[in-house]
C-alpha positions in Angstrom: -25.7 -18.6 12.7 -22.4 -20.6 12.9 -19.9 -21.3 15.6 -16.4 -22.7 15.5 -15.6 -25.9 17.4 -14.9 -25.3 21.1 -11.2 -24.6 21.7 -9.4 -22.4 24.1 -10.8 -19.5 22.1 -14.4 -19.6 20.9 -16.2 -17.6 18.3 -19.8 -17.0 17.1 -21.6 -14.7 14.8 -25.2 -13.8 14.1 -27.2 -11.7 11.6 -30.7 -10.3 12.0 -32.7 -8.6 9.3 -35.5 -7.5 11.6 -36.1 -3.7 11.1 -37.3 -3.3 14.7 -34.2 -2.6 16.9 -35.5 -4.5 19.9 -36.4 -7.5 17.8 -33.1 -7.5 16.0 -31.2 -7.5 19.3 -33.3 -10.3 20.7 -32.8 -12.5 17.7 -29.0 -11.9 17.3 -28.2 -11.9 21.0 -30.2 -15.0 21.5 -28.1 -16.8 18.9 -24.9 -15.8 20.7 -26.3 -16.9 24.1 -27.1 -20.3 22.7 -23.7 -20.6 21.1 -21.7 -19.7 24.2 -23.9 -21.6 26.7 -24.2 -18.6 29.0 -20.5 -17.7 28.9 -19.7 -14.0 28.7 -17.8 -13.0 25.5 -14.6 -11.0 25.9 -15.2 -9.2 22.6 -18.4 -8.2 20.8 -18.3 -6.5 17.4 -21.6 -4.8 16.4 -22.3 -3.4 12.9 -25.7 -1.9 12.0 -27.2 -0.6 8.7 -28.2 3.0 8.4 -31.8 2.0 9.2 -30.7 1.2 12.8 -28.0 3.8 13.2 -30.2 6.2 15.2 -30.9 3.4 17.7 -27.3 2.3 18.1 -27.0 3.6 21.6 -30.1 1.6 22.7 -28.9 -1.5 20.8 -25.5 -1.3 22.5 -27.0 -1.0 26.0 -29.4 -3.9 25.4 -26.5 -6.1 24.1 -24.4 -5.1 27.1 -27.2 -6.1 29.5 -27.9 -9.4 27.8 -24.4 -10.6 26.9 -22.2 -8.7 29.4 -19.2 -8.5 27.0 -15.8 -7.3 28.0 -15.5 -4.9 25.1 -18.0 -3.7 22.5 -16.7 -2.2 19.3 -18.9 -1.2 16.4 -20.3 1.3 13.8 -23.0 2.0 11.3 -22.2 1.1 7.7 -23.8 1.4 4.3 -23.8 -2.4 4.0 -23.5 -4.9 6.7 -21.7 -8.3 6.5 -22.9 -11.4 8.3 -21.9 -14.9 7.3 -22.1 -15.2 3.5 -24.3 -12.1 3.2 -23.6 -8.5 2.3 -26.8 -6.6 3.2 -26.9 -3.2 1.5 -30.6 -2.4 1.1 -32.4 -3.8 4.2 -32.1 -3.2 7.9 -29.5 -5.4 9.4 -27.7 -6.1 12.7 -24.5 -8.2 12.5 -22.8 -9.4 15.7 -19.4 -11.2 16.2 -18.5 -12.5 19.6 -15.3 -14.1 20.9 -14.1 -15.7 24.1 -10.4 -15.0 24.2 -9.1 -16.3 27.6 -5.4 -15.7 26.9 -5.8 -12.3 25.3 -5.1 -8.8 26.5 -7.7 -6.4 25.0 -7.2 -2.7 25.0 -10.2 -0.6 23.9 -9.1 2.7 22.4 -10.9 6.0 21.8 -9.1 8.5 19.6 -10.0 12.1 19.2 -8.5 14.8 16.9 -7.2 18.2 17.9 -6.5 20.6 15.1 -4.1 23.6 15.1 -2.1 25.6 12.7 0.5 22.8 12.8 -2.1 20.3 11.6 -4.2 17.6 13.2 -3.0 15.7 16.3 -4.5 12.4 17.3 -5.2 12.1 21.0 -5.8 9.0 23.1 -3.2 6.4 22.0 -1.8 4.6 25.0 1.8 3.9 25.9 2.3 0.2 25.0 5.1 -2.3 25.1 6.6 -3.1 21.7 7.5 -6.7 22.3 4.3 -8.5 21.2 4.7 -9.9 17.7 1.0 -10.9 17.7 -0.6 -7.5 18.2 -3.5 -6.5 16.0 -5.5 -3.3 16.0 -9.1 -3.3 14.8 -9.7 0.4 13.9 -13.0 2.0 12.9 -12.8 5.7 12.0 -14.8 8.6 10.7 -13.6 9.5 7.2 -14.4 13.2 7.6 -12.4 13.9 10.7 -9.7 11.2 11.3 -6.3 11.6 9.6 -5.8 7.9 9.1 -2.8 8.0 6.7 -0.7 10.1 9.1 -1.8 8.0 12.1 -0.9 4.7 10.4 2.5 6.2 9.5 3.1 7.1 13.1 2.1 3.6 14.3 4.5 2.0 11.8 7.3 4.2 13.1 6.6 3.6 16.7 5.2 0.0 16.8 6.9 -2.2 14.3 4.9 -5.4 13.6 1.6 -4.0 14.7 -1.0 -4.9 12.1 -4.1 -2.7 11.6 -7.3 -3.9 10.0 -10.7 -2.1 9.7 -12.0 0.8 7.8 -13.9 4.1 7.6 -17.5 4.2 8.6 -19.8 4.5 5.5 -23.1 5.2 7.0 -23.2 9.0 6.4 -22.5 11.4 3.5 -21.2 14.3 5.5 -19.4 15.3 8.7 -21.1 14.5 11.9 -23.3 11.8 10.5 -21.4 8.7 11.3 -21.9 6.5 14.3 -18.9 4.8 16.1 -19.4 2.6 19.1 -17.1 1.7 22.0 -17.8 0.2 25.5 -15.8 -1.8 28.0 -15.7 -3.2 31.5 -13.0 -4.1 34.0 -12.2 -7.4 32.2 -10.3 -5.7 29.5 -6.5 -5.7 30.0 -6.3 -2.0 30.4 -8.7 0.9 30.9 -10.0 2.6 27.8 -7.3 4.8 26.4 -8.6 8.3 27.2 -10.0 10.4 24.3 -12.6 13.0 24.3 -15.9 11.6 25.6 -14.5 8.3 26.9 -17.2 6.5 28.8 -17.0 4.9 32.2 -16.8 1.1 32.6 -19.7 -0.6 30.8 -21.3 2.6 29.4 -21.6 2.7 25.6 -20.1 5.7 23.9 -21.4 6.7 20.5 -19.1 9.1 18.5 -19.5 10.9 15.3 -15.9 11.8 14.8 -12.4 10.5 15.5 -11.9 6.8 15.8 -12.5 3.8 18.1 -10.5 0.6 18.2 -9.4 -2.5 19.9 -5.8 -3.6 20.4 -5.6 -7.4 20.7 -2.4 -8.9 22.2 -1.8 -12.6 22.7 -4.3 -13.5 20.0 -3.2 -15.3 16.8 -4.7 -13.1 14.0 -3.7 -13.3 10.3 -4.4 -10.2 8.2 -5.2 -10.5 4.5 -5.6 -7.6 2.1 -6.9 -8.2 -1.4 -6.4 -5.1 -3.6 -8.1 -6.5 -6.6 -5.7 -5.2 -9.3 -3.3 -6.8 -11.8 -0.2 -5.2 -13.3 0.1 -4.3 -17.0 3.1 -3.1 -18.9 6.6 -3.1 -17.2 8.0 -1.7 -14.0 9.4 1.8 -14.3 11.5 4.0 -12.0 10.2 7.5 -11.2 13.0 9.8 -12.4 11.2 13.2 -11.8 8.3 14.0 -9.5 6.9 16.7 -7.2 4.5 15.6 -4.5 1.8 13.6 -6.2 2.7 14.7 -9.7 4.9 12.3 -11.7 6.7 14.1 -14.5 9.1 11.4 -15.8 9.2 7.7 -15.7 12.4 6.0 -16.8 13.7 9.3 -18.1 10.8 10.0 -20.4 7.5 12.0 -19.9 5.1 9.9 -17.8 2.3 10.2 -20.3 4.5 8.9 -23.0 5.2 5.8 -20.9 1.4 5.4 -20.4 0.8 5.7 -24.2 3.4 2.9 -24.7 1.6 0.7 -22.2 -1.8 1.4 -23.9 -0.4 0.6 -27.3 0.6 -2.9 -26.2 -2.6 -3.5 -24.2 -5.5 -5.8 -25.2 -8.8 -4.4 -26.2 -10.3 -5.5 -22.8 -7.4 -3.8 -20.9 -7.8 -0.6 -23.0 -11.4 -0.4 -21.8 -10.2 -0.9 -18.2 -7.5 1.8 -18.6 -10.2 4.2 -19.8 -12.4 3.5 -16.8 -10.0 3.6 -13.9 -6.3 3.3 -14.3 -4.3 2.6 -11.2 -0.6 2.9 -10.3 1.2 0.3 -8.2 4.0 1.5 -6.0 6.5 -1.2 -5.2 6.6 -1.9 -1.4 10.0 -3.6 -1.2 12.5 -2.1 -3.6 15.0 -4.9 -2.7 13.0 -7.5 -4.8 14.2 -8.4 -8.2 10.8 -9.4 -9.7 7.4 -8.0 -8.9 4.0 -9.6 -9.1 0.5 -8.9 -7.9 0.6 -8.3 -4.2 4.0 -6.6 -4.3 2.5 -3.2 -4.9 0.6 -0.5 -3.0 -2.3 0.5 -5.3 -3.1 4.2 -5.8 -5.6 5.7 -8.3 -4.4 7.9 -11.1 -6.6 10.9 -10.7 -5.4 13.3 -13.5 -3.1 14.1 -16.3 -1.5 17.3 -17.9 -1.0 16.6 -21.6 1.0 19.8 -22.0 3.7 18.7 -19.6 3.2 14.9 -19.9 2.5 14.8 -16.1 0.4 12.1 -14.3 -1.3 12.9 -11.0 -1.6 10.2 -8.4 -3.8 10.0 -5.3 -0.8 10.3 -2.9 2.8 11.4 -3.0 5.4 9.5 -5.0 9.1 10.0 -4.5 11.9 10.0 -7.1 13.5 6.6 -7.3 10.3 4.7 -6.5 9.6 1.7 -8.8 6.0 1.8 -10.1 3.9 -0.1 -12.6 0.5 0.6 -14.2 -2.4 -1.5 -13.0 -6.0 -2.2 -14.0 -8.9 -3.2 -11.7 -11.7 -5.4 -12.7 -14.0 -8.1 -11.3 -11.9 -11.0 -12.6 -8.7 -9.6 -11.1 -10.4 -8.9 -7.8 -12.0 -12.4 -7.7 -8.8 -14.2 -8.6 -6.7 -12.3 -6.1 -9.0 -12.9 -3.2 -9.3 -16.6 -4.0 -5.5 -16.9 -4.4 -4.9 -15.2 -1.0 -7.4 -17.4 0.9 -6.6 -20.7 -0.8 -4.9 -23.0 1.7 -5.5 -20.9 4.8 -7.3 -22.1 7.9 -9.4 -19.9 10.2 -11.7 -20.3 13.1 -13.5 -16.9 12.5 -13.1 -13.7 10.5 -13.8 -10.0 10.5 -14.3 -8.8 6.9 -14.0 -5.2 5.8 -14.7 -4.7 2.2 -15.3 -1.5 0.1 -18.6 0.1 -0.9 -17.2 0.2 -4.4 -17.1 -3.6 -4.6 -20.2 -5.7 -4.3 -22.7 -5.4 -7.1 -21.0 -2.4 -8.5 -17.8 -4.3 -9.2 -19.0 -8.0 -9.5 -22.5 -7.6 -10.9 -23.9 -9.8 -8.2 -24.4 -9.4 -4.4 -22.4 -11.0 -1.6 -19.3 -11.7 -3.6 -16.5 -11.2 -1.0 -18.5 -12.8 1.9 -19.4 -15.8 -0.2 -15.8 -16.4 -1.3 -14.7 -16.3 2.3 -17.5 -18.7 3.3 -16.7 -21.1 0.4 -12.9 -21.2 0.9 -12.7 -21.0 4.7 -16.1 -21.8 6.0 -18.6 -22.3 7.3 -17.2 -20.1 10.1 -18.4 -17.1 12.1 -18.0 -14.0 9.9 -19.1 -10.4 10.5 -18.0 -7.0 9.1 -18.9 -4.0 7.1 -18.6 -2.3 3.7 -16.4 0.7 4.3 -15.6 4.0 2.7 -11.9 3.0 2.7 -10.1 0.2 4.4 -7.0 -0.3 6.6 -4.6 -3.1 6.2 -0.9 -4.1 6.0 1.0 -4.5 2.7 4.6 -5.4 2.8 4.9 -4.9 6.5 3.4 -1.4 6.7 -0.1 -0.3 7.3 -2.0 1.8 4.7 -5.4 3.2 3.8 -6.9 1.5 0.7 -9.8 1.7 -1.6 -11.7 -1.0 -3.4 -10.0 -3.7 -1.2 -11.2 -6.6 0.9 -9.4 -6.9 4.2 -9.7 -9.7 6.7 -8.7 -10.4 10.3 -8.5 -14.2 10.4 -8.6 -15.7 13.9 -6.5 -18.8 13.5 
């Protein structure tokens, strides 16, 4: 367990691998009590492994009784992050606590109503738009919450609001995820009303929708590492319909891909075969583009008869794009580049279930990089089934990324 040096804001984190829920709570909460010297944290983030998901309500109640936090936010995840560890096979409880005396914290519960016109997200509060230090930590159910449309609406209505977090990864089907939210009167506003919102202090466990925490007056820096590198040359989409790119630079899209493959190294050819990506330029006003200037989307299909490429997401005519490949080296280099030279007092880390051993061939990669470059510092988080984070001033849903909220 580590704690940042005492300042106006204080942070601590703890990880327990005890498979008995009561023992795990005692161990992790005891560390936080020792770190804060009896002070009550304003924020408590709680992430549990699937082994403990069924006991999340009891865990939350026990933590509330012991620590008396202002807001509790959490979920169950396929792998749990604590410190420099990413625990994906064992029972785990990871806690992150913060005393934020100058912050306004708004706990938010979001439900979804569906109609013939499409899904509608309910529960977002009316907020001022003047705070340039607002960050939303958002945890959502991937089977029920329309995250992409919600983030587009936030970008349109609340410029400058950064969103970080991800989809719960603890279940394989609808109704199986566990999202946690609880608050008391110390939070700056009442919990924004959504279906099933609890009373003050009562934990709410949800299996659909989303829960979140809006933090205002807190200095948070968001980092999104997409783990890809560009190959070939930038091209303009000259013909497309929805997510189907017909022409790039006036030629069939597949012809452009063949040209790119013909110039690629043998290593890159192997990466192209096993997961080609397409980068969409975020800021078309730039003259030159490099890693980090693109929003990465997978190429999910092709039609050799028409020369069409199919992208996971719509692409408009006139958009500049470039082929990308994803590999462990690119992912490691980008994360290190983004973190080098930064300072932080604590961090929340949301990485993808497709990273870890599957990508890097070794456990704990992202958490260890954060610990080596920024630590030791309090870190907690989860491996998600999709991540949320800002790129180029707008918030997006990502895959295979590592996203951080750095408390600076």
